[in-house]
C-alpha positions as CSV (number, residue, x, y, z in Angstrom):
1,M,64.6,124.0,39.8
2,T,62.7,126.0,42.4
3,G,64.5,128.6,44.5
4,R,64.1,126.6,47.6
5,R,65.7,123.5,46.0
6,F,68.5,125.5,44.5
7,L,69.3,127.0,47.9
8,L,69.4,123.6,49.5
9,V,71.8,122.2,46.9
10,L,74.0,125.2,47.3
11,V,74.2,124.8,51.1
12,V,75.0,121.1,50.9
13,G,77.7,121.6,48.2
14,S,79.3,124.3,50.3
15,L,79.4,122.1,53.4
16,C,81.1,119.3,51.4
17,V,83.7,121.6,50.1
18,V,84.5,123.1,53.5
19,G,84.6,119.6,55.1
20,S,87.0,118.4,52.5
21,A,89.3,121.4,53.0
22,Q,89.3,120.9,56.8
23,E,90.1,117.2,56.4
24,A,93.0,118.0,54.2
25,V,94.3,120.5,56.7
26,K,93.6,118.4,59.8
27,G,95.2,115.1,58.8
28,N,95.8,112.2,61.2
29,V,97.0,113.1,64.6
30,W,99.0,109.8,64.7
31,A,100.4,110.2,61.1
32,N,104.0,110.7,62.3
33,L,104.0,108.1,65.1
34,D,104.2,104.3,65.1
35,V,101.5,103.3,67.5
36,Q,101.0,99.7,68.6
37,L,97.9,98.6,70.6
38,Y,98.5,95.5,72.8
39,G,96.8,93.8,75.7
40,Y,94.6,90.9,76.7
41,I,91.3,89.9,78.2
42,K,91.6,87.6,81.2
43,A,88.8,85.9,83.1
44,D,89.7,84.3,86.5
45,A,87.7,82.0,88.8
46,S,89.1,80.9,92.1
47,Y,88.2,78.9,95.2
48,D,89.9,79.4,98.6
49,D,89.2,77.0,101.5
50,S,89.8,79.8,104.0
51,R,89.2,83.6,104.0
52,T,91.9,85.5,102.1
53,T,92.5,89.3,101.5
54,P,91.1,90.7,99.3
55,G,89.7,87.6,97.5
56,N,90.1,88.2,93.8
57,Y,93.8,87.7,94.5
58,V,95.7,86.9,97.7
59,K,97.8,89.2,99.7
60,W,97.6,87.0,102.8
61,V,95.2,84.7,104.7
62,E,93.2,86.2,107.5
63,S,93.8,84.9,111.0
64,E,91.5,82.0,111.7
65,N,90.8,83.1,115.3
66,G,87.0,82.8,115.2
67,M,86.4,86.6,115.1
68,P,84.9,87.2,111.7
69,T,83.3,90.5,112.7
70,S,86.6,92.1,113.6
71,S,89.2,93.6,111.1
72,S,91.8,91.0,112.1
73,G,90.1,87.6,112.0
74,A,87.8,85.0,110.4
75,N,86.3,81.7,111.2
76,K,88.4,78.6,110.6
77,N,88.0,77.2,107.1
78,D,85.6,80.0,106.0
79,N,85.8,79.1,102.3
80,E,85.1,81.6,99.4
81,F,84.6,81.7,95.7
82,N,85.6,84.6,93.5
83,M,85.3,85.5,89.8
84,T,86.6,88.5,88.0
85,A,87.9,90.0,84.8
86,N,89.7,92.8,86.4
87,E,93.2,91.7,85.3
88,T,92.2,92.5,81.7
89,R,94.7,95.1,80.5
90,F,95.5,97.2,77.4
91,G,98.1,99.7,76.4
92,F,99.9,101.6,73.7
93,K,103.5,101.5,72.6
94,I,104.4,104.6,70.7
95,K,107.6,105.3,68.7
96,A,108.5,108.7,67.2
97,P,110.5,109.0,63.9
98,Q,114.2,109.0,64.6
99,T,115.7,112.5,64.5
100,G,119.5,112.7,64.5
101,K,121.0,110.4,67.1
102,Y,118.0,110.1,69.4
103,V,115.3,107.4,69.5
104,V,112.1,108.6,71.3
105,S,109.4,106.2,72.4
106,G,106.7,105.9,75.1
107,Q,104.2,103.5,76.6
108,A,100.9,103.7,78.5
109,E,99.1,100.8,80.1
110,W,96.0,100.2,82.2
111,D,94.2,97.4,83.9
112,L,90.8,97.2,85.7
113,Y,91.9,97.1,89.3
114,G,91.4,100.8,89.9
115,Q,88.8,100.1,92.6
116,N,88.8,96.8,94.5
117,S,85.6,96.6,96.5
118,V,82.5,94.5,96.7
119,S,80.4,97.3,95.3
120,N,82.6,97.6,92.2
121,E,82.9,93.9,91.3
122,N,80.8,94.4,88.1
123,K,81.8,97.9,87.3
124,A,85.5,98.0,87.4
125,E,87.6,101.2,87.1
126,L,90.8,101.8,85.2
127,M,94.2,101.8,87.0
128,T,97.3,103.3,85.4
129,R,100.1,100.8,85.3
130,H,102.6,102.4,83.0
131,A,102.9,105.9,81.5
132,F,106.4,106.9,80.5
133,I,108.7,108.4,77.8
134,T,112.2,107.1,76.9
135,V,114.9,108.9,75.0
136,Q,117.9,106.8,73.9
137,D,121.2,108.2,72.5
138,I,122.2,105.6,69.9
139,D,125.8,107.0,69.9
140,T,126.5,106.5,73.6
141,G,123.9,103.8,74.5
142,W,122.6,105.9,77.4
143,S,118.8,106.1,77.8
144,L,116.6,108.4,79.9
145,L,113.1,107.4,81.1
146,A,110.6,109.8,82.7
147,G,107.2,108.7,83.9
148,Q,105.7,105.8,85.8
149,T,106.9,102.2,85.4
150,W,108.5,99.3,87.4
151,D,110.9,100.0,90.2
152,V,114.6,99.7,89.4
153,V,115.1,97.4,92.4
154,A,113.9,93.7,92.5
155,P,113.1,93.6,88.7
156,L,112.0,90.0,88.4
157,N,108.6,88.4,88.7
158,P,107.6,84.7,88.6
159,R,105.1,83.5,86.0
160,T,101.9,83.0,87.9
161,L,98.2,83.1,87.0
162,S,97.7,85.0,90.2
163,Y,97.6,88.7,89.8
164,T,100.0,89.3,92.7
165,V,103.1,87.4,91.4
166,L,104.1,86.6,95.1
167,W,103.8,90.2,96.2
168,W,103.6,90.4,100.0
169,A,105.0,86.9,100.1
170,G,108.6,87.3,99.2
171,N,108.5,89.4,96.0
172,Y,108.7,93.2,96.4
173,G,109.0,96.0,94.0
174,Y,106.1,97.9,92.3
175,R,105.5,100.8,89.9
176,R,106.0,104.5,90.6
177,P,106.8,107.8,89.0
178,Q,110.5,108.2,88.4
179,I,113.3,109.6,86.3
180,R,115.8,106.9,85.3
181,V,119.0,106.6,83.4
182,E,120.5,103.3,82.3
183,K,123.2,101.8,80.0
184,S,124.5,98.4,79.0
185,Y,128.2,97.7,78.3
186,D,129.3,94.9,76.0
187,M,132.3,93.2,77.7
188,G,132.8,90.6,75.0
189,N,132.7,86.8,75.1
190,G,128.9,86.9,75.7
191,Q,129.2,89.1,78.8
192,A,127.5,92.4,79.5
193,L,127.3,94.9,82.4
194,S,124.2,97.0,82.8
195,V,123.7,99.9,85.2
196,A,120.5,101.8,86.1
197,A,119.8,104.6,88.6
198,A,116.6,106.5,89.3
199,V,115.1,109.3,91.5
200,A,111.6,108.2,92.3
201,R,108.5,109.3,94.3
202,T,108.3,108.0,97.8
203,I,104.7,107.0,98.0
204,G,104.4,106.5,101.7
205,S,101.9,107.2,104.5
206,T,102.2,106.3,108.1
207,G,98.4,106.4,108.4
208,L,98.8,108.4,111.6
209,A,98.7,112.0,110.6
210,N,99.8,113.6,107.3
211,D,98.3,112.1,104.2
212,D,101.5,111.7,102.2
213,S,104.5,111.4,104.5
214,G,106.7,110.6,101.5
215,A,106.1,113.8,99.7
216,D,106.3,115.7,103.0
217,K,110.0,114.8,103.4
218,G,110.9,117.1,100.5
219,Y,113.2,114.9,98.4
220,P,112.8,111.8,96.3
221,M,113.7,108.1,96.8
222,L,116.9,106.9,95.3
223,Q,117.2,103.5,93.5
224,G,120.0,101.7,91.7
225,R,121.0,98.4,90.2
226,V,124.1,96.8,88.6
227,A,123.7,93.5,86.7
228,W,126.2,91.1,85.0
229,T,125.1,88.8,82.2
230,F,127.4,85.9,81.3
231,P,127.3,82.5,79.6
232,F,127.0,79.8,82.3
233,I,125.2,76.4,81.8
234,N,125.2,75.2,78.2
235,G,126.3,78.6,77.1
236,F,123.0,80.2,78.0
237,G,123.1,83.8,79.3
238,S,122.6,84.0,83.0
239,T,122.2,87.3,84.9
240,V,123.1,88.3,88.4
241,G,121.9,91.7,89.7
242,V,122.4,93.7,92.9
243,S,120.0,96.5,93.6
244,G,118.8,98.7,96.4
245,H,116.9,101.8,97.4
246,F,116.8,104.5,100.1
247,G,114.2,107.1,101.0
248,E,112.6,108.9,103.9
249,E,109.2,109.9,105.1
250,E,108.3,112.7,107.5
251,Y,105.7,112.1,110.2
252,D,103.9,115.2,111.6
253,P,102.3,114.2,114.9
254,N,99.0,115.9,115.8
255,T,99.7,115.9,119.5
256,A,102.3,117.8,121.6
257,P,105.2,118.4,121.3
258,F,104.2,118.5,117.5
259,Q,107.8,117.7,116.5
260,A,108.3,116.0,113.1
261,E,109.9,112.6,113.0
262,T,111.6,110.9,110.1
263,V,111.2,107.2,109.2
264,S,113.3,105.6,106.5
265,T,112.6,103.1,103.8
266,W,115.5,101.0,102.4
267,S,116.3,97.6,100.8
268,T,119.0,95.6,99.3
269,C,118.3,92.8,96.8
270,L,120.0,90.0,94.9
271,D,118.3,88.7,91.7
272,V,119.4,85.7,89.6
273,T,118.1,84.5,86.2
274,M,119.5,81.1,85.1
275,P,118.4,79.3,81.9
276,V,119.5,75.6,82.1
277,C,118.5,74.6,78.5
278,K,115.9,75.7,75.9
279,T,113.1,74.3,78.0
280,V,114.1,74.8,81.6
281,S,115.0,78.0,83.5
282,F,115.2,79.2,87.1
283,K,115.0,82.7,88.6
284,G,114.6,84.3,92.0
285,E,115.3,87.1,94.4
286,L,116.6,87.5,98.0
287,Y,116.2,90.7,99.9
288,R,116.1,92.6,103.2
289,G,115.0,96.1,104.2
290,S,112.5,98.1,106.2
291,N,109.3,100.1,105.7
292,L,108.6,98.3,102.4
293,S,104.8,98.5,102.3
294,Q,104.8,101.0,99.5
295,M,106.8,98.5,97.5
296,L,104.4,95.6,98.3
297,G,106.9,94.1,100.8
298,G,106.6,93.7,104.6
299,I,103.3,91.7,104.3
300,G,101.7,95.1,103.9
301,L,103.2,96.6,107.0
302,G,105.6,99.6,106.7
303,V,105.5,101.2,110.1
304,D,103.9,100.2,113.5
305,S,103.0,103.1,115.8
306,A,102.2,100.8,118.8
307,T,105.8,99.6,119.4
308,K,107.3,103.0,120.0
309,V,106.0,105.7,122.3
310,T,107.5,108.7,120.4
311,G,106.1,107.8,117.0
312,P,106.1,105.2,114.2
313,E,108.6,102.3,114.1
314,E,109.9,101.0,110.8
315,V,109.0,97.3,110.3
316,H,112.2,95.4,109.3
317,N,111.5,92.7,106.8
318,Y,113.4,90.0,104.8
319,G,112.3,87.4,102.3
320,G,112.7,86.0,98.8
321,W,111.4,83.7,96.2
322,V,112.5,81.1,93.6
323,A,110.6,79.8,90.6
324,A,111.2,77.3,87.8
325,A,109.7,77.4,84.3
326,F,109.4,74.2,82.1
327,D,108.4,74.7,78.4
328,P,108.8,71.2,76.9
329,A,106.9,71.9,73.7
330,D,103.8,73.6,72.4
331,P,101.1,73.8,73.5
332,W,101.9,73.2,77.2
333,S,104.0,75.1,79.7
334,Y,104.5,74.6,83.5
335,N,105.6,76.9,86.3
336,G,106.2,76.4,90.0
337,G,107.8,78.2,92.9
338,Y,107.9,79.3,96.5
339,G,108.1,82.7,98.3
340,F,108.2,83.9,101.9
341,S,108.3,87.2,103.8
342,R,109.2,87.6,107.5
343,N,108.8,90.7,109.7
344,A,111.0,91.3,112.7
345,D,109.0,90.4,115.9
346,A,110.3,93.4,117.9
347,D,108.8,95.8,115.4
348,L,105.3,94.4,115.6
349,S,102.5,95.0,117.9
350,A,100.0,92.2,118.8
351,L,97.8,90.7,116.1
352,N,100.0,92.0,113.2
353,R,101.2,89.8,110.3
354,Q,104.5,88.1,111.2
355,R,105.3,85.7,108.3
356,N,103.7,85.0,105.0
357,S,104.5,82.2,102.5
358,C,103.2,80.7,99.3
359,L,103.9,77.5,97.4
360,F,102.4,77.4,93.8
361,A,102.3,75.4,90.6
362,N,100.5,76.0,87.4
363,A,99.9,74.5,83.9
364,I,99.1,76.6,80.9
365,Y,97.7,75.3,77.6
366,D,97.8,77.4,74.4
367,F,94.9,76.8,72.1
368,N,96.8,79.0,69.5
369,K,99.0,82.1,69.7
370,H,96.1,84.3,70.8
371,A,94.2,82.1,73.4
372,S,95.2,80.0,76.4
373,A,93.8,78.5,79.5
374,G,95.6,77.7,82.8
375,V,95.1,76.1,86.2
376,E,97.0,77.1,89.3
377,V,97.1,75.6,92.8
378,S,98.7,77.4,95.7
379,R,99.2,76.9,99.4
380,W,99.2,80.0,101.6
381,L,100.3,80.3,105.2
382,T,100.1,83.6,107.2
383,E,101.4,83.7,110.8
384,Y,100.3,86.4,113.2
385,K,101.8,87.7,116.4
386,N,99.8,86.5,119.4
387,S,97.0,85.3,117.2
388,A,96.0,82.2,115.2
389,D,97.6,81.4,111.9
390,G,95.7,81.7,108.6
391,Q,96.0,78.8,106.1
392,A,94.4,78.4,102.7
393,W,94.5,76.2,99.7
394,R,93.7,78.1,96.5
395,A,92.6,76.8,93.1
396,Q,92.4,79.2,90.2
397,L,91.2,78.8,86.6
398,S,92.1,81.4,84.0
399,L,91.2,82.0,80.4
400,I,93.2,84.5,78.3
401,L,92.7,86.1,74.9
402,R,95.6,88.3,73.7
403,N,96.3,90.2,70.6
């Protein structure tokens, strides 16, 4: 063997030995964690017979006042067709080995609605949905959650093919960073009482001066819920919950006398889940509050600066929704419901959204446990103060592949 070949063999052999040693030391970063990947791919195609906002899904119907070049109107029956895969989502559920009396887990989840604009329709961006850690004490039953997840208030959602699950049309409550404690008490005879409380970030902005009026106030939002589960019809467990929240935002005006003004955000909510039999169930929520735009209530209106000379005025809002689910047998399932949201007239300036409602029905067919297709038809009506209403029929087709 020549000297050059011998040197080459020696170098390669040394690299293999070093690589094997490093691999043995490095190990697998997930070796001590139970990690589950989950998610689905969802393709949606929809037709609206009038202009909706934003289009891929519906918040409300634009006023059909014949002013399509303005920010508050559209031509009558200005139809549209949309197609997107942005509701596709994926995530990880992580569970750490149990140490002593504590169970530690976490979850992180994203979808593709990080940027919703025409220029991004074929190059979607990630949006964080959930990112939290939970610690449960198995001796006492108390659990602590820290991170971003659903609000404690208004915890229910109807089963819709639409991405918005009646947000802005009777369903409120979103996701936000929070620190939450909760516990469930077994009361016997099929009854249970659960309590939850959280301090959460007030994600608010009046849009008039400071960029984040919620953080500017200097303390967090408070949320809480109490729920009672009990056997009702045919012995199935029904649940009635009462929840609410309170927070404040600080508005710093940029004109004299430059005195900060506080606006509040609050709500109370009643939620009901009622299975009737193995194939039929009902659920719904009823609420009232003010300055709910950060929680996807108020038809997107939290404050209105034009109705009060000294600064922003909270928009008071009430609404609710009810939905039924019918699962007769595989492979079909059916869902339908109605939701509405109403803003107080006195809190609104002209041309603002006054009332929003949606009536929907869908049918979903499961090809197998991983793939399904669905069709949904909905009727939307948005009423405006001193402007023409917006009305739209929407038909949506969805194909879903899940793990």
